[in-house]
C-alpha positions in Angstrom: 0.0 0.0 0.0 1.3 3.4 -0.9 2.3 5.9 1.9 -0.6 8.3 1.0 -3.2 5.5 1.0 -1.9 4.3 4.3 -2.3 7.8 5.8 -5.9 8.1 4.5 -6.5 4.5 5.8 -5.4 5.5 9.3 -7.7 8.6 9.3 -10.6 6.4 8.2 -9.9 4.0 11.1 -9.7 6.9 13.6 -12.9 8.3 12.3 -14.9 5.2 13.3 -14.7 5.7 17.1 -15.1 9.5 16.7 -18.6 8.8 15.2 -19.6 7.2 18.5 -17.6 9.1 21.1 -17.5 12.9 21.5 -13.8 14.0 21.3 -14.4 17.0 23.5 -16.0 15.2 26.5 -15.1 11.6 25.9 -18.6 10.5 26.5 -20.7 8.4 24.2 -22.9 10.5 21.9 -26.6 10.1 22.4 -27.0 9.8 18.6 -24.0 8.6 16.8 -22.8 10.5 13.7 -23.7 7.8 11.2 -22.5 9.5 8.0 -19.0 9.6 9.5 -19.1 5.9 10.5 -20.5 4.7 7.2 -18.2 7.0 5.2 -15.2 5.6 7.0 -16.2 2.0 6.4 -16.8 2.8 2.7 -13.5 4.6 2.4 -11.6 1.6 4.0 -13.3 -0.8 1.6 -12.4 1.4 -1.4 -8.8 1.8 -0.3 -8.4 -2.0 0.2 -9.9 -2.8 -3.2 -7.9 -0.1 -5.0 -4.6 -1.2 -3.4 -5.2 -4.9 -4.2 -6.1 -3.9 -7.8 -2.9 -1.8 -8.1 -0.8 -4.7 -6.7 -2.4 -7.1 -9.2 -1.5 -4.8 -12.1 2.1 -4.5 -10.9 2.4 -8.3 -10.6 1.0 -8.8 -14.1 3.5 -6.3 -15.5 6.3 -8.1 -13.7 5.2 -11.5 -14.9 5.0 -10.2 -18.5 8.4 -8.7 -18.3 9.9 -11.9 -16.8 8.4 -14.0 -19.5 9.7 -11.8 -22.3 13.2 -11.9 -20.9 13.3 -15.8 -20.9 12.6 -16.0 -24.6 
């Protein structure tokens, strides 16, 4: 995973508890901030899928290059 994706990934993970706990008082919110929670979950899923897609593309390029060099 790239450095930039890792930073965004960490912010998404930190956003999940913030949706349920008020940062100023530390108490549970009476009504959780659900858009932040679901947005963080969606962002995490998108980052995981994108990074796995990117890794797959790099592996395919490396395999193609390796096959060409053998011939």
